[in-house]
C-alpha positions in Angstrom: 265.4 -116.3 -108.1 263.0 -113.5 -107.2 264.2 -110.3 -105.6 263.4 -110.4 -101.9 261.0 -107.6 -101.0 261.5 -105.2 -98.1 257.9 -105.6 -97.1 254.9 -107.9 -97.6 251.3 -107.0 -97.1 249.1 -109.9 -96.2 245.3 -110.3 -96.6 243.5 -112.1 -93.7 240.4 -114.0 -94.8 241.1 -116.9 -97.2 244.8 -116.1 -97.1 245.9 -116.6 -93.5 242.5 -117.8 -92.2 240.5 -120.5 -94.0 236.7 -120.5 -93.8 236.3 -123.4 -96.2 235.7 -123.2 -99.9 232.7 -120.9 -100.6 231.5 -123.1 -103.4 231.6 -126.2 -101.3 229.5 -124.4 -98.6 227.0 -123.3 -101.3 226.7 -127.0 -102.4 226.0 -127.9 -98.8 223.3 -125.3 -98.5 221.8 -126.5 -101.8 221.6 -130.0 -100.4 219.2 -128.6 -97.8 216.9 -127.3 -100.6 217.4 -130.3 -103.0 213.6 -131.0 -103.3 212.7 -127.3 -104.0 215.4 -126.9 -106.6 215.0 -130.2 -108.4 215.9 -131.2 -111.1 218.9 -129.0 -110.5 221.6 -130.8 -108.6 223.3 -129.2 -105.5 226.6 -129.2 -107.5 224.9 -127.2 -110.3 223.4 -124.8 -107.9 226.6 -124.2 -106.0 228.7 -123.7 -109.1 226.1 -121.3 -110.6 225.8 -119.2 -107.4 229.6 -119.1 -107.0 230.0 -117.8 -110.6 227.5 -115.1 -109.9 229.2 -114.1 -106.7 232.7 -114.0 -108.4 231.5 -111.9 -111.4 229.7 -109.5 -109.1 232.4 -108.9 -106.5 235.2 -108.8 -109.1 233.5 -105.9 -110.9 235.4 -102.7 -110.2 233.4 -100.3 -108.0 231.1 -103.0 -106.7 232.7 -103.3 -103.3 232.6 -99.6 -102.6 228.8 -99.6 -103.1 228.0 -102.9 -101.3 230.7 -103.3 -98.7 228.2 -102.6 -95.8 225.3 -104.5 -97.4 226.8 -107.9 -98.1 223.6 -109.9 -97.2 221.5 -107.6 -99.4 223.9 -108.1 -102.3 223.9 -111.8 -101.9 220.1 -111.9 -101.8 219.8 -109.8 -104.9 222.2 -112.1 -106.8 220.5 -115.4 -105.7 217.0 -114.0 -106.4 218.1 -113.0 -109.9 219.7 -116.4 -110.5 216.7 -118.4 -109.1 214.3 -116.3 -111.3 216.2 -117.5 -114.4 215.5 -121.1 -113.3 211.8 -120.6 -112.7 210.8 -122.6 -115.8 213.2 -125.4 -115.1 212.9 -125.6 -111.3 209.4 -124.6 -110.2 210.5 -124.4 -106.6 213.1 -121.7 -107.2 210.8 -119.0 -105.9 211.8 -115.6 -104.4 211.0 -117.0 -101.0 213.3 -120.0 -101.4 216.0 -117.7 -102.8 215.8 -115.5 -99.7 215.8 -118.6 -97.4 218.8 -120.1 -99.3 220.7 -116.8 -99.0 220.0 -116.4 -95.3 221.2 -119.9 -94.6 224.4 -119.5 -96.6 225.1 -116.1 -95.0 224.6 -117.4 -91.5 227.0 -120.3 -92.0 229.6 -118.2 -93.9 229.7 -115.3 -91.4 229.5 -117.4 -88.2 232.3 -119.8 -89.2 235.1 -119.6 -86.7 237.7 -120.4 -89.4 241.1 -121.9 -88.9 244.7 -121.1 -89.8 245.8 -122.3 -93.2 248.5 -125.0 -92.7 252.0 -123.5 -92.6 250.7 -119.9 -92.6 252.0 -118.9 -89.2 255.3 -120.7 -89.7 255.8 -118.9 -93.0 255.1 -115.5 -91.6 257.4 -116.2 -88.7 260.1 -117.2 -91.1 259.7 -114.1 -93.2 259.8 -111.9 -90.1 263.0 -113.6 -88.9 264.6 -112.8 -92.2 264.0 -109.1 -91.6 261.1 -108.6 -94.0 258.6 -106.0 -92.8 255.1 -107.3 -92.6 251.6 -105.8 -92.5 248.2 -107.3 -92.1 245.7 -105.4 -94.3 242.1 -106.6 -94.1 238.7 -105.4 -95.0 235.7 -105.7 -92.8 234.1 -104.4 -89.6 236.4 -103.4 -86.8 235.0 -105.7 -84.1 234.8 -108.7 -86.4 238.3 -108.5 -87.8 240.0 -107.4 -84.6 238.4 -110.4 -82.8 240.0 -112.8 -85.4 243.4 -111.1 -85.0 243.2 -111.5 -81.2 241.8 -115.1 -81.2 244.6 -116.4 -83.4 247.3 -114.3 -81.9 248.3 -112.7 -85.2 249.2 -109.1 -84.0 252.6 -110.3 -82.7 253.5 -111.4 -86.2 253.1 -108.1 -87.9 254.7 -104.7 -87.8 251.4 -103.1 -88.7 247.8 -104.3 -88.5 245.4 -102.3 -90.6 241.6 -103.1 -90.4 239.2 -101.3 -92.7 236.7 -100.6 -90.0 239.3 -99.1 -87.7 241.1 -96.8 -90.2 238.1 -95.9 -92.4 239.6 -97.0 -95.7 239.9 -100.5 -97.3 241.0 -102.3 -100.4 240.8 -101.6 -103.3 241.2 -97.9 -102.4 244.7 -96.7 -103.3 244.9 -95.0 -99.9 244.7 -98.3 -98.1 247.8 -99.7 -99.7 249.6 -96.4 -99.4 248.8 -96.1 -95.7 250.3 -99.5 -95.1 253.5 -98.8 -97.1 253.9 -95.4 -95.5 253.6 -96.9 -92.0 256.3 -99.5 -92.9 258.5 -96.9 -94.6 258.7 -98.6 -98.0 257.9 -97.9 -101.6 255.6 -99.8 -104.0 258.6 -101.3 -105.8 259.9 -102.7 -102.6 256.6 -104.3 -101.6 254.7 -107.5 -102.3 251.1 -108.2 -101.4 249.6 -111.7 -100.9 245.9 -112.4 -101.0 243.0 -114.3 -102.7 241.0 -111.5 -104.3 241.9 -110.8 -107.9 240.9 -107.1 -107.7 241.9 -106.2 -104.1 245.2 -108.1 -103.9 246.2 -108.3 -107.6 244.8 -105.7 -110.0 244.5 -102.7 -107.7 248.0 -103.0 -106.1 249.6 -103.8 -109.4 248.4 -100.3 -110.6 250.6 -98.9 -107.9 253.6 -101.0 -108.8 253.2 -103.5 -106.0 254.3 -107.1 -106.8 251.0 -109.2 -106.5 251.0 -112.8 -105.3 247.6 -114.5 -105.8 246.7 -117.1 -103.2 244.7 -119.6 -105.3 243.8 -121.6 -102.2 241.2 -123.8 -104.0 243.6 -124.5 -106.8 241.0 -123.6 -109.5 243.1 -121.3 -111.5 241.9 -118.0 -113.0 238.2 -117.7 -113.9 237.4 -118.0 -117.7 237.9 -114.7 -119.5 239.8 -113.2 -116.5 242.0 -110.3 -117.7 243.9 -110.0 -114.4 247.4 -111.5 -114.4 249.1 -112.1 -111.0 252.9 -111.7 -110.8 253.0 -115.0 -109.0 250.5 -117.6 -108.0 250.7 -119.9 -105.0 248.2 -122.5 -103.7 249.9 -122.8 -100.3 251.3 -119.8 -98.3 254.5 -121.7 -97.6 255.3 -121.6 -101.3 256.5 -118.0 -100.7 259.6 -119.4 -98.9 260.3 -121.8 -101.7 260.1 -119.1 -104.3 262.1 -116.5 -102.4 264.8 -118.8 -101.0 265.1 -121.9 -103.2 268.8 -122.3 -102.7 269.3 -121.1 -99.1 266.7 -123.2 -97.5 264.6 -126.3 -98.0 261.6 -126.5 -95.7 259.0 -129.1 -94.9 255.6 -127.8 -94.2 252.4 -129.5 -93.0 250.0 -131.4 -95.2 246.8 -129.7 -96.1 244.9 -131.5 -93.4 247.3 -130.7 -90.6 247.6 -127.7 -88.4 250.8 -126.0 -87.4 250.5 -127.5 -83.9 250.2 -131.0 -85.3 253.4 -130.5 -87.3 255.4 -128.9 -84.5 259.0 -130.1 -84.7 258.7 -131.3 -88.3 260.2 -128.2 -89.8 263.9 -128.2 -90.6 266.4 -126.0 -92.5 269.2 -127.4 -94.7 272.1 -124.9 -95.0 272.7 -123.6 -98.5 275.9 -124.1 -100.4 279.0 -122.2 -99.3 279.9 -121.1 -102.9 277.7 -119.7 -105.7 276.5 -122.6 -107.8 276.7 -122.6 -111.6 273.0 -123.2 -111.9 270.3 -121.6 -109.7 267.3 -123.7 -110.7 266.2 -126.7 -112.7 263.4 -127.4 -115.1 262.2 -130.8 -116.4 260.2 -130.3 -119.7 257.9 -132.9 -121.1 256.9 -132.5 -124.7 253.3 -133.7 -125.1 251.2 -134.4 -128.1 248.1 -133.3 -126.2 249.1 -130.5 -123.9 245.5 -130.0 -122.5 245.5 -133.7 -121.4 249.0 -133.4 -119.9 248.1 -130.2 -118.0 245.0 -132.0 -116.6 247.2 -135.0 -115.5 249.8 -133.0 -113.7 247.6 -130.2 -112.4 244.4 -132.0 -111.5 245.2 -135.7 -111.1 248.6 -135.4 -109.5 247.7 -132.0 -107.9 250.9 -130.1 -108.7 250.7 -126.3 -108.3 250.6 -124.5 -111.6 252.9 -121.4 -111.5 253.3 -120.3 -115.1 251.4 -120.5 -118.4 252.2 -119.2 -121.9 250.2 -117.7 -123.4 248.1 -116.9 -120.3 244.8 -116.8 -122.2 243.6 -119.4 -124.7 245.2 -122.7 -125.6 248.6 -122.9 -123.8 251.9 -123.8 -125.4 253.9 -124.2 -122.2 252.7 -124.7 -118.6 255.0 -125.0 -115.5 254.2 -126.7 -112.1 256.1 -126.4 -108.8 257.0 -129.4 -106.7 259.0 -128.2 -103.7 262.1 -126.6 -105.2 261.6 -128.4 -108.5 259.8 -127.2 -111.6 258.1 -129.5 -114.1 256.9 -128.2 -117.4 254.8 -129.5 -120.2 255.1 -128.0 -123.7 253.7 -128.5 -127.1 256.0 -129.8 -129.9 255.3 -126.6 -131.8 257.1 -124.7 -129.1 260.2 -126.8 -129.5 260.1 -126.4 -133.3 260.1 -122.7 -132.9 263.4 -123.0 -131.1 264.9 -124.8 -134.2 265.0 -128.2 -132.6 263.8 -131.5 -134.1 260.4 -132.8 -133.1 260.4 -134.9 -129.8 259.8 -138.6 -129.9 258.3 -140.9 -127.3 260.8 -142.6 -125.1 262.1 -143.2 -121.7 265.5 -141.6 -121.6 264.6 -139.8 -118.4 262.1 -140.1 -115.6 260.5 -137.7 -113.1 260.8 -138.5 -109.4 258.2 -137.3 -107.0 258.6 -137.8 -103.3 255.4 -138.4 -101.3 254.4 -139.6 -97.8 252.8 -142.9 -98.5 253.4 -144.6 -101.9 251.0 -147.5 -101.4 248.0 -145.2 -100.6 249.0 -142.9 -103.4 249.1 -145.8 -105.9 245.6 -147.0 -104.9 244.2 -143.5 -105.3 245.8 -143.0 -108.7 244.6 -146.5 -109.8 241.1 -145.4 -109.1 241.6 -142.4 -111.3 242.7 -144.6 -114.2 246.4 -143.8 -114.1 248.7 -146.4 -115.7 250.7 -148.2 -113.0 254.0 -149.5 -114.5 255.4 -151.1 -111.3 253.6 -151.8 -108.1 255.1 -150.5 -104.9 258.4 -152.2 -103.8 261.1 -151.7 -101.3 264.4 -150.8 -103.0 267.9 -151.5 -101.7 268.4 -147.7 -101.4 265.9 -147.6 -98.6 262.9 -146.2 -100.5 259.4 -147.5 -101.0 259.0 -146.9 -104.8 256.5 -147.4 -107.5 256.3 -146.4 -111.2 253.5 -144.7 -113.1 253.2 -143.2 -116.6 251.7 -139.9 -117.7 249.3 -139.9 -120.8 252.4 -139.6 -123.1 254.1 -142.6 -121.6 256.7 -140.6 -119.6 258.0 -142.6 -116.6 257.3 -141.1 -113.2 258.8 -142.7 -110.0 256.9 -142.0 -106.8 258.6 -142.8 -103.6 259.0 -142.3 -99.8 261.9 -143.0 -97.5 261.5 -146.2 -95.4 262.1 -145.9 -91.7 265.6 -147.0 -90.6 
């Protein structure tokens, strides 16, 4: 179990508020210029521009120079990228690059945004537990303050710190120190949660702050990334699951539901009255092809990856979080290093994954080529259940409770 912090600093954009995936918006804009950029596909264009943006904004010192010239920076990057395509895509002219950028900038900056599912409930839960909370966001004073007021966020935090109001912003050390001084805590007593690998991971880690990366698109770290978060979450409510796995079990909204739509669906199960012998559980699957297994559990089943060893290069061991349960896939070599005999295929255990609609899930997995061992059926125990197999033949039961 992780040590509960005295304070947590939260980022705003793409952490509490969602404005949609940047790459998906770039693809949408590329659709509008599909004839000019042919034979490049919108997906190729969106992915390339996203990579250029990531590399640029994750470079130390870049934000300080360009923070007040975002449109100019985006235009420069797109013009440079389109120029590299001039032989392949004759329509990728400087004029088209500028029009493309203006369109993207307009859509991105004028998006009203929405709360990430479960974000407000999670913050309310943390506040109720006595954890001090600060909202630390970069951006212009009027723009960011309007977001805070529109979504009623000020009531949730002990301190709201907007770059345009205080004159300093991430990744300046002073920005983090100001928030901690206001809350009366030290770096070792503080967590930070955000989506930016420099602002909310690398920079605060240099001060000794525990950094939680919000990988809200579930893409994992960029290739060659040297930044290592202390913890990765794909949903904000996973903070509760990590901090209080024994005391509480919570249900949070699905990714396409708002907090309002899920009102009344949250519940707390009291924890045990005595200290248990075991504090967590881990199911490990030994795979002959770990890359294939990681793709299956992470991409096809959509489980949230929380740990990888080694972090760079070909992994030997990868863990995924499912509620309060952890599932891992490991290479046989890792087992051999522990002095154990090599694993053999078999069905001496199964993994159980609870879902909301087994029948719909099975149809979706069937379309993805997953092996269906048993079609959905209603069991005497009151579950709707089906069986699938992972690439190594491991049995996985998927189920939901039938209404009484």
